[in-house]
C-alpha positions in Angstrom: 108.1 96.3 120.7 106.0 98.6 123.7 108.5 101.5 122.9 107.2 101.9 119.4 103.1 102.2 120.2 101.3 104.1 117.9 103.5 104.8 115.4 101.9 102.6 112.5 98.3 100.9 112.4 99.3 97.5 112.2 102.8 97.2 113.9 101.3 100.3 116.0 102.3 99.0 119.2 105.3 97.5 118.7 107.1 98.6 115.5 106.7 102.9 114.6 105.3 104.9 112.6 105.4 104.5 108.7 103.7 107.9 107.9 102.3 108.0 104.3 100.6 110.4 102.1 99.5 111.0 98.3 101.0 112.9 95.5 99.4 114.5 92.6 97.7 112.5 90.3 99.3 110.9 86.8 97.8 112.7 83.8 98.9 110.0 81.4 96.0 107.5 83.9 93.5 110.2 84.0 93.4 111.4 80.9 93.6 108.1 79.6 91.1 106.8 81.2 88.5 109.9 80.8 88.9 109.1 76.8 88.5 106.0 76.5 85.4 106.6 78.8 83.9 109.1 76.5 84.6 106.2 73.7 82.8 103.6 75.4 79.5 105.9 75.6 79.6 106.9 71.9 80.2 103.2 70.9 77.5 102.3 72.9 75.1 104.4 70.8 74.4 101.2 68.4 74.1 98.2 71.0 71.4 96.3 71.7 68.9 95.2 74.8 70.6 94.9 78.6 71.2 91.3 79.8 69.5 90.7 83.7 69.2 93.0 86.6 72.5 92.2 89.7 70.0 91.7 92.3 72.2 92.7 95.9 71.3 93.2 99.5 72.9 96.5 100.3 69.8 97.5 102.2 69.2 94.3 104.0 66.4 93.7 101.3 67.2 91.8 97.7 66.7 94.5 94.9 69.0 95.4 91.5 71.4 97.3 92.1 70.6 99.6 89.8 67.6 100.5 92.0 69.4 101.4 94.9 70.0 105.1 95.3 73.5 104.7 96.8 77.0 103.6 95.3 77.4 99.9 95.2 80.3 98.2 92.8 78.7 94.6 92.5 81.2 91.9 91.4 78.7 88.8 90.4 80.9 85.0 90.2 80.7 85.5 86.8 82.5 89.1 86.6 85.3 86.7 89.5 85.8 84.2 87.8 86.3 86.1 83.8 88.6 88.4 85.4 90.5 86.0 87.4 90.0 87.9 91.0 91.1 86.3 94.0 91.8 88.1 96.8 90.7 91.3 98.5 93.6 93.3 96.7 92.1 92.0 93.4 88.5 93.2 94.3 90.3 96.3 95.0 91.8 96.9 92.0 88.6 96.8 90.0 86.6 99.1 92.4 87.0 102.7 91.8 87.8 104.5 94.7 88.4 101.4 96.8 92.6 100.9 97.3 94.2 98.9 100.1 97.1 100.6 101.8 100.3 99.1 102.0 101.4 100.1 106.0 103.1 99.7 109.2 106.7 97.6 109.4 105.8 94.5 107.0 103.1 96.2 104.5 100.3 95.3 105.7 97.4 95.9 103.7 94.4 97.9 105.2 91.3 98.8 103.1 90.0 102.3 102.6 87.2 103.7 100.6 86.6 107.4 99.3 90.4 108.7 101.3 88.7 107.7 104.7 92.2 106.4 105.9 93.9 106.9 109.0 97.2 104.9 110.2 95.6 104.5 113.5 92.6 102.5 115.4 90.3 100.4 113.8 89.6 99.9 110.6 87.5 102.6 108.6 85.6 99.7 106.2 83.6 96.8 107.4 84.1 93.4 106.5 81.3 91.0 106.5 81.0 87.7 105.1 77.1 87.8 104.1 75.6 89.0 107.5 78.7 88.5 109.7 81.2 91.0 110.6 84.7 89.8 110.5 87.1 93.1 110.9 89.1 93.3 113.6 91.1 96.3 116.0 94.1 96.3 114.6 96.9 95.5 116.7 100.3 94.0 116.2 101.3 92.7 113.0 97.7 91.3 112.3 95.1 92.4 109.9 91.4 91.4 108.7 91.0 87.7 107.5 92.1 87.7 103.9 89.0 86.2 102.2 88.8 84.2 99.0 86.5 84.7 96.5 85.7 80.8 96.5 82.1 80.0 95.8 80.5 83.0 96.1 77.2 84.6 94.6 78.6 87.4 94.3 80.8 90.9 96.0 79.3 94.2 97.0 81.6 97.1 97.6 79.4 99.5 99.6 80.6 103.5 99.0 80.4 106.1 101.8 79.5 105.5 105.3 76.9 102.2 106.5 75.8 103.4 109.7 72.8 102.4 110.1 72.7 98.7 108.8 76.1 98.1 109.4 77.2 99.9 112.3 80.6 100.5 114.1 83.8 100.6 110.9 81.6 100.8 108.1 82.3 104.8 108.0 84.3 104.1 105.0 82.2 101.9 103.0 81.2 98.0 103.7 82.7 94.8 101.5 80.3 91.6 102.0 81.4 88.6 100.3 78.0 86.6 99.7 78.7 83.2 99.6 75.7 80.2 97.3 73.3 79.0 99.2 72.2 75.3 100.0 69.4 74.6 97.2 66.6 73.1 98.5 65.4 71.9 94.5 68.5 71.3 92.6 72.4 69.8 92.8 75.1 70.7 91.1 78.8 70.2 91.6 81.6 72.4 90.2 85.3 71.8 90.0 88.6 73.8 88.8 92.0 73.5 88.9 94.9 76.3 88.0 98.5 76.4 87.3 100.9 79.2 87.1 104.5 80.3 86.7 105.9 83.3 87.8 108.8 85.4 86.4 111.9 84.9 88.5 109.6 82.2 90.9 107.7 79.4 91.2 104.6 77.5 90.1 101.4 78.1 91.8 98.5 76.2 91.4 94.8 75.8 92.9 92.0 73.5 93.3 88.6 74.0 93.7 85.4 72.3 94.2 82.0 73.0 95.5 78.5 70.7 95.1 75.2 70.5 96.9 71.4 69.7 96.2 68.7 68.9 97.9 68.6 65.9 100.9 64.9 66.3 101.0 63.4 67.8 97.8 61.7 71.5 99.0 62.5 70.4 102.5 66.8 70.5 103.3 69.3 71.1 101.1 73.0 71.0 101.5 76.2 73.0 100.4 79.5 72.4 100.8 83.1 74.3 99.1 86.4 73.4 99.4 89.4 75.5 98.5 93.1 75.1 98.3 95.8 77.4 97.0 99.6 78.0 97.2 101.4 80.9 95.8 104.6 80.4 94.7 107.6 82.5 96.3 109.8 84.9 93.9 111.8 86.7 96.9 115.8 85.3 97.4 117.3 85.0 100.6 121.2 86.2 100.5 124.1 85.8 103.2 124.3 89.4 104.6 127.8 89.4 104.5 128.8 87.3 101.4 126.3 88.2 99.4 125.8 84.6 98.2 122.4 83.0 97.8 120.9 81.0 100.4 117.6 80.3 99.1 115.6 81.2 96.2 111.9 82.2 96.0 111.7 82.0 99.8 107.7 83.3 100.1 105.9 80.6 99.3 102.3 81.1 100.9 99.4 78.9 101.0 95.2 79.0 102.0 93.4 76.2 102.9 89.6 77.3 103.4 86.1 75.0 103.6 82.7 76.2 103.6 79.7 74.0 104.4 75.9 74.3 104.8 72.5 73.1 105.5 69.0 74.6 104.5 65.9 73.6 106.4 62.6 74.6 105.3 60.1 73.8 108.7 56.9 74.1 107.3 56.0 77.0 104.6 57.1 79.7 107.1 60.5 79.3 109.0 63.5 78.8 107.8 67.0 77.9 109.0 70.5 77.7 107.9 73.3 76.5 109.8 76.8 77.0 108.3 80.4 76.5 109.1 83.7 78.7 107.4 87.1 77.4 108.3 90.0 79.2 106.8 93.6 78.5 107.6 96.6 80.7 105.8 100.5 80.4 106.0 103.3 82.2 105.0 107.0 81.3 104.8 108.2 84.5 104.9 107.0 88.0 103.7 107.6 89.1 99.8 109.2 92.0 101.3 112.9 92.7 99.5 115.4 95.2 100.5 116.7 98.6 98.7 120.3 98.0 98.7 120.1 94.6 97.5 117.6 95.5 94.3 113.7 93.9 93.5 113.1 90.1 95.1 116.8 89.7 97.4 116.5 90.4 100.9 119.0 89.3 103.3 117.6 88.6 106.9 119.0 86.5 109.4 115.5 84.5 110.9 112.6 83.4 108.7 109.5 85.4 108.7 106.8 82.8 108.6 103.3 83.3 109.7 99.9 81.3 110.3 96.6 82.9 110.4 93.1 80.6 111.3 89.4 81.1 111.7 86.3 79.0 112.1 83.1 80.9 111.7 79.9 78.7 112.6 77.0 80.3 112.2 73.0 79.7 112.1 71.0 82.2 110.0 67.1 81.8 110.8 63.7 83.0 109.0 60.3 83.6 109.9 57.6 84.6 107.2 55.3 86.8 109.7 53.0 87.5 107.0 53.2 91.5 106.8 57.2 91.1 107.8 60.1 88.8 107.9 61.7 88.2 111.1 65.8 87.3 110.5 67.9 86.3 113.2 71.9 85.5 112.5 74.2 84.1 115.4 77.4 83.7 114.5 81.2 83.0 116.7 84.2 84.1 115.4 87.4 81.9 116.7 90.8 83.5 115.0 94.5 82.5 115.9 97.2 84.8 114.2 100.5 83.7 114.7 103.5 85.8 112.8 107.4 85.6 113.6 109.3 88.7 112.0 113.2 89.1 111.8 114.2 92.0 114.8 117.9 91.4 114.0 118.8 95.7 113.8 116.7 96.2 116.3 119.4 96.9 118.5 121.7 99.0 116.1 119.3 101.1 114.9 117.4 102.0 118.1 119.4 102.2 120.9 122.5 103.0 119.1 120.7 104.7 116.4 122.4 103.4 113.4 125.8 104.6 113.9 127.5 101.2 113.7 125.8 100.1 110.5 124.4 97.0 110.4 125.0 95.5 113.7 123.5 92.3 114.8 123.4 90.5 117.6 125.1 87.0 117.3 122.6 84.6 115.8 120.4 88.0 115.1 116.8 88.4 117.0 113.1 87.8 116.0 109.7 88.5 117.3 107.4 86.0 117.5 103.4 87.8 117.9 100.3 85.7 118.7 96.9 87.1 118.7 93.6 85.6 119.3 90.3 87.3 118.5 86.9 85.7 119.8 83.7 87.2 119.0 79.9 86.6 119.7 77.6 88.3 117.3 73.8 88.2 117.1 71.7 90.0 114.9 67.8 90.2 114.8 65.9 92.5 112.6 62.3 92.4 111.4 61.6 93.7 107.6 58.4 94.5 105.9 57.3 91.9 103.1 55.9 93.9 100.6 59.4 95.5 98.4 56.8 97.6 96.3 54.6 99.0 99.0 54.2 102.5 99.5 56.4 102.1 102.8 59.3 99.5 103.4 61.0 99.5 106.8 63.8 97.3 108.8 64.1 97.0 112.6 66.6 95.4 114.2 68.8 95.0 117.1 72.4 94.3 117.2 74.9 92.5 120.2 78.4 92.1 119.7 80.8 90.1 122.6 84.6 90.3 121.7 88.3 89.7 123.6 91.4 89.8 122.0 94.6 88.6 123.2 98.4 89.7 122.1 101.4 88.6 122.9 104.7 89.8 121.8 108.5 88.6 123.0 111.6 89.5 121.0 114.3 86.9 121.3 117.6 88.5 121.5 120.1 86.0 123.5 122.9 88.1 122.7 122.3 91.6 123.6 124.5 90.9 126.6 127.3 91.3 124.1 126.0 94.0 122.4 125.1 96.1 125.3 128.6 95.4 127.5 130.7 96.2 124.0 128.8 99.7 122.5 127.7 100.8 126.2 130.3 99.4 128.5 127.4 98.1 131.2 125.8 95.2 132.1 121.9 95.0 130.7 120.2 95.7 133.8 122.7 98.7 134.2 121.9 100.0 130.9 118.4 99.7 130.8 117.3 99.1 134.7 116.1 95.4 134.0 117.8 92.7 133.3 116.6 90.3 130.3 114.3 88.3 130.9 113.9 84.5 131.3 114.7 82.6 128.0 117.0 85.8 126.5 113.8 88.1 126.1 114.7 91.8 125.2 110.7 92.4 124.9 107.5 90.3 126.2 104.1 92.6 125.9 101.0 91.4 126.5 97.5 93.4 125.7 93.7 92.0 126.7 91.1 93.9 125.3 87.8 93.0 126.0 84.8 94.8 123.7 81.0 94.9 124.3 78.4 96.6 121.8 74.9 96.8 121.5 72.7 99.2 118.9 69.0 98.8 117.9 68.9 100.5 114.2 65.7 101.5 111.5 65.3 102.8 108.7 62.5 103.5 107.0 61.2 104.5 102.9 58.5 106.3 102.0 57.1 106.2 98.5 55.6 109.7 98.1 54.0 108.9 94.5 55.7 107.0 91.8 58.8 107.1 90.9 59.5 109.3 94.5 61.0 108.2 98.0 62.3 109.5 101.0 64.1 107.5 103.2 65.5 107.8 106.5 67.4 105.9 109.1 68.6 106.1 112.9 71.8 103.9 114.9 71.9 103.9 118.5 75.4 102.2 119.8 76.5 101.6 123.1 80.2 100.8 123.2 81.8 99.5 125.9 86.0 98.7 125.5 88.4 97.6 128.5 92.0 96.8 128.2 94.8 95.4 130.0 98.1 96.0 129.0 101.3 94.5 130.6 104.9 95.4 129.5 108.6 94.2 130.3 112.1 93.7 129.6 114.9 96.2 128.5 113.0 97.7 125.5 109.7 98.2 128.0 110.6 101.6 129.0 112.3 100.5 132.5 108.9 101.1 134.6 106.0 99.4 133.1 105.5 95.9 135.4 102.5 95.9 136.6 99.1 95.8 134.5 98.0 98.6 133.2 94.0 99.0 132.6 92.3 101.7 130.2 88.8 101.7 129.8 86.4 103.8 127.2 83.2 104.2 126.9 80.6 106.4 124.5 77.3 105.7 122.8 77.5 106.8 119.3 74.6 107.8 116.9 74.8 107.8 113.4 71.2 109.0 111.2 70.8 108.8 107.4 68.9 110.7 105.1 68.1 110.2 101.4 66.0 111.5 98.1 65.4 109.3 95.1 63.4 110.1 92.0 62.5 107.6 89.3 61.0 109.5 86.0 60.6 106.3 84.4 62.0 102.9 84.3 65.4 102.5 84.2 66.5 106.1 85.6 67.7 107.0 89.2 68.7 110.0 90.5 69.1 110.4 94.4 70.6 112.4 97.4 71.7 111.1 100.4 73.0 112.8 103.6 74.8 110.0 106.1 76.9 109.8 109.6 79.4 107.5 110.0 81.7 106.4 113.1 84.9 104.4 114.1 84.4 103.1 117.5 87.1 104.5 119.6 90.0 102.9 122.0 91.6 103.0 125.0 95.8 103.6 124.7 98.4 101.4 126.2 100.3 103.3 129.4 102.9 105.6 128.3 106.0 105.6 130.8 105.7 109.1 132.7 109.2 108.8 133.6 111.1 108.4 130.5 108.7 110.6 128.4 108.0 113.2 131.0 110.0 115.6 128.7 108.3 114.8 125.5 104.7 114.9 127.2 105.4 118.1 128.3 105.8 119.5 125.4 102.0 118.4 124.4 101.1 120.8 127.9 100.1 116.8 129.4 101.9 114.9 132.4 100.5 111.9 131.1 99.5 110.3 127.9 95.6 110.2 126.8 93.9 106.6 128.4 91.5 106.4 125.7 90.4 108.2 122.7 86.8 108.3 121.3 85.3 107.6 117.9 85.7 109.7 114.9 82.8 110.6 113.2 82.1 112.3 109.6 78.9 113.0 107.6 79.2 111.7 104.1 76.8 113.9 101.4 76.2 112.2 97.8 74.5 112.8 94.8 74.2 110.3 91.6 72.4 109.0 88.8 72.1 105.4 87.3 70.5 104.4 83.9 70.0 101.2 82.0 69.4 102.3 78.8 68.1 98.2 77.3 67.8 99.1 73.7 72.3 100.2 73.7 72.6 97.5 76.0 74.3 99.9 78.6 75.0 100.3 82.1 75.9 104.1 83.4 75.9 104.8 87.2 77.6 108.2 88.5 77.9 110.2 91.9 79.6 112.9 93.5 80.2 113.3 97.3 81.8 115.5 100.2 82.9 113.9 103.2 83.6 115.6 106.5 85.5 113.8 108.7 86.1 115.0 112.2 88.2 114.2 115.6 90.4 112.0 113.0 92.2 108.9 115.1 95.8 109.9 114.6 99.2 108.4 116.0 101.1 111.1 117.9 104.5 110.5 118.5 106.9 111.3 121.6 110.3 112.2 119.6 112.7 111.8 122.7 111.8 108.5 124.4 109.9 106.7 121.0 106.8 106.1 122.6 103.3 106.8 121.0 99.5 107.2 121.6 96.5 107.6 119.8 94.1 110.7 120.1 91.1 112.5 118.5 92.9 115.0 116.0 92.3 117.6 113.2 89.6 117.4 110.1 90.0 116.2 106.5 87.2 117.1 103.8 87.0 114.2 101.1 85.6 115.0 97.3 85.3 113.1 94.4 83.3 110.8 92.3 83.1 107.6 90.6 81.7 106.4 87.3 81.1 103.3 86.1 79.9 101.7 82.3 79.0 99.1 80.9 78.2 98.2 77.2 77.7 95.4 74.7 78.1 97.9 71.6 77.9 95.0 69.2 77.2 91.2 69.7 80.0 89.7 71.3 81.6 92.7 72.8 81.6 93.8 76.3 83.4 96.7 77.4 83.5 97.7 81.4 84.9 101.1 82.5 85.2 102.6 85.7 86.7 105.8 87.4 87.1 107.0 90.9 88.4 110.3 91.9 89.6 111.4 95.5 91.0 115.0 96.8 91.1 114.2 100.4 92.3 116.9 102.2 93.5 117.7 106.1 91.6 121.3 106.8 93.3 122.1 110.0 96.9 122.3 111.2 97.7 119.4 114.1 101.0 120.5 116.1 102.9 118.0 118.2 106.0 118.3 120.5 108.6 121.1 120.4 111.7 120.6 118.6 114.6 122.2 116.6 117.0 124.7 119.0 114.1 127.3 118.9 111.8 124.9 120.5 109.2 125.4 117.9 106.8 122.9 117.8 106.7 119.8 114.6 103.5 119.5 112.9 102.3 116.3 112.9 99.2 117.4 109.6 99.2 120.5 108.2 95.9 122.6 107.3 95.9 121.3 103.3 97.8 118.1 103.2 96.8 115.1 101.7 95.8 112.2 103.8 98.4 109.8 102.8 97.9 106.9 101.2 95.0 108.0 98.7 95.4 108.2 95.4 93.5 110.4 93.5 92.4 108.4 90.5 91.8 104.7 90.5 90.3 103.3 87.7 89.8 100.3 85.5 89.0 99.7 81.7 88.6 96.4 80.5 87.3 94.8 76.7 85.8 91.2 76.3 84.8 89.3 73.1 82.5 86.4 73.1 82.3 84.5 69.4 80.2 81.3 69.4 81.7 77.9 68.2 79.3 74.5 67.0 78.0 72.5 69.3 77.6 75.2 71.7 80.8 76.1 72.2 82.1 79.4 72.9 85.3 81.0 72.7 86.5 84.2 74.2 89.2 86.6 74.8 89.5 89.7 77.4 92.3 92.1 78.2 91.6 94.2 81.3 93.9 97.2 82.6 93.9 98.9 86.0 95.4 101.3 87.4 96.4 103.9 90.9 98.0 107.4 90.7 100.5 108.0 92.5 99.9 108.6 96.7 102.4 110.4 100.0 103.3 108.6 102.7 103.4 111.4 104.6 101.0 114.4 104.7 103.4 116.8 103.6 107.4 117.9 103.7 107.1 119.9 107.3 105.4 116.8 109.2 106.7 114.8 111.6 106.7 111.8 109.5 108.6 112.8 106.4 111.2 110.8 104.8 112.1 112.1 101.7 113.4 108.0 100.7 109.7 106.9 101.2 107.9 109.9 101.0 106.8 109.4 97.4 104.8 107.0 96.8 104.6 105.7 93.0 101.3 104.8 90.9 100.8 102.2 88.5 99.8 100.3 86.0 98.5 96.5 86.1 97.4 94.7 82.6 95.8 91.0 82.9 95.0 89.1 79.7 93.4 85.6 79.0 92.0 83.6 76.3 89.1 81.0 76.4 86.8 78.0 75.3 84.3 76.8 76.8 80.8 75.2 76.6 77.9 75.0 79.1 80.0 72.5 81.4 83.7 73.1 81.0 86.4 76.0 80.6 89.5 76.4 79.5 91.6 79.6 79.0 95.4 80.4 79.5 95.8 83.7 81.3 98.8 86.1 82.1 98.7 88.6 85.2 101.2 91.9 85.1 101.1 91.2 81.2 103.9 94.5 81.2 105.6 93.1 84.3 105.3 96.5 85.7 107.5 96.6 89.1 106.0 99.8 91.2 107.2 100.5 94.8 104.0 99.6 96.3 105.6 99.9 99.6 108.6 101.5 101.4 109.1 101.1 105.2 111.8 103.0 107.2 110.1 101.8 110.8 113.3 100.4 111.9 115.7 103.1 109.9 114.1 106.1 110.6 116.9 108.9 109.6 120.1 106.5 109.4 120.2 105.4 106.0 119.8 101.8 106.2 118.0 99.5 103.6 114.5 100.2 103.3 111.8 97.1 103.5 110.1 97.3 100.1 107.1 95.1 97.6 105.9 95.6 94.7 103.5 93.7 92.4 103.8 90.1 91.7 106.0 89.9 88.5 104.7 88.8 85.4 102.6 85.6 85.7 101.2 83.0 83.2 98.8 80.1 84.0 96.3 77.4 82.1 92.6 77.2 84.4 90.1 74.6 83.5 87.3 74.0 85.4 84.1 71.6 85.2 80.6 71.7 85.8 78.3 68.4 86.5 
């Protein structure tokens, strides 16, 4: 509802702030990871020659990941398959310093890299399918598309600001899903099937198929892929009065996706590739349970289904100009997101302040949120053709025209009886406005039109063998127009006419780097880069109802808009490939200075909030990743990330308490919320060869993240002792399989130790009343079987 605007990043407009923060890391996780990493370095001394390098396009040109002077984690199709990596959450658990923070009312996962996290404004991490950005501005209960890792070449996670080549919303980093291209020379096909059972839940299954090849050899090729996955639920719904079971495993979910593309060579110089990507996700309910009922049980009156579908047609064209290559990428994203949320506790908790525990209107209440997104993007770039020449360069332009719409309606037909019973008045007398037609206690609409135009360039000079310098710059013009209309009893009583908001700015983001390669397969580098996150406009805050709160901030009205926040990142790193020892090692150290942070400001008495640019933060840390083959058939992988993210200035809120002292939004030295200090993984794999070109393999992997906080400090306005401390966790996976060049059969266990940490805990609707919290944990132990066939 509009009365909770800005109090969380995804439910910000309608639900309330789930503040967050980090807690000190687990010494056991840290010590164990460092010990194992050291043992891997020692054991690698007796190993043998290295494998082929992974080729990435993080700098818009194809080059080995070991040769890029930046911190990049690249997961190939084989890596994804062997580890059972399917979702963005799986990728986050496998990549150090990359996390998905569950925030808001319903645990919507927000990506963060190197601790660049904020519960307000747009995403701090860019999300791309090939060269097309698909991240959205956070509104309502929506989130970025839940992309799946089917028929991919690889996934690239680029740490640190990527504002020069990837623009806005890449201030923390960029995640790229690189799909398989159609082949002009060779046909292939692949199919796989998986079935699994979750403890205390149902059966999940997955089907994948992909194939393609030349229609005209050397001239025209096609590729198509299909994906269908159903994940079984494991949360039961019970009757809130009797405690009896209503339904088991209510939180089933499913994803269906299709990709298809053509590649045509028009002569020797021109290639075009039209492509189409469609994905639809469906959910029967959220995997949330109530703190008073224990894990995997909840008592909502209404189901909470959701559906999120998008279609993404694109056209990529490349022209060989001899000394340079011209690339054009045109894409149109059409997305529709529909979410239902149980709002049955809203009246009792927000209107009566929880004085009558468990109070609900007859028939309960539910919120329906519909979000649409339309986005046209065009990028054109010209890149030098010689990858190993003394001067390499990329010049380009970017255009994006987007429209985003939101409609939220709260159906609460029984509210009239509650208002009469507890307030002794009619709805109109109590709130100043009557119920809307159809028993709506709230209706809110938003329409946002955004325009971005950018020009960018990056140059790399080779002074002498092994020594290179890089300089890049991007200039962006951003415009946003927002129209908001709020109606009904929960709208504040005065917002019955549309309110218009605008925001305009021109951020400039440079990048500088210096690298030195003293010998083949050795690289040392330093870099400095600026990143930014696009600004936005605030929905209006009713000046009448919130006059006292605004006055405490020295304001007569809330800010109309907020600017982009910016950061400078300083990084030093080293990469080494030791062929004799079959060892790859990458280490990076960084410091990030973040200013003008987009943060929600809560007005404590009237229940509204807004976003403003407040405070600064400094993030320091490192990543270390190692891959070794110490003996024939053995593969050892280890990665660890450390982030110490702290606010550098105190931000004060409105007056509170009998003495009129001002409350603290964040304090100097507080840790940035939802950022664990330590993240990482350790994996060991053994493969043995059998007769007839068959192989048997076994893999064991342990992923971990340390504890964190959900509010900056115990003295901040978002502090709630019930949810303040977020738990660390460890997740173990195991897989045993047999394969040949054409088929694979494997059994696997996910969450082998059946860990059940509380990953998400929200008191959005129950800030101080002690009512049950909404919580979420890891999926319980899941055992499955998978099979694949390649033709």
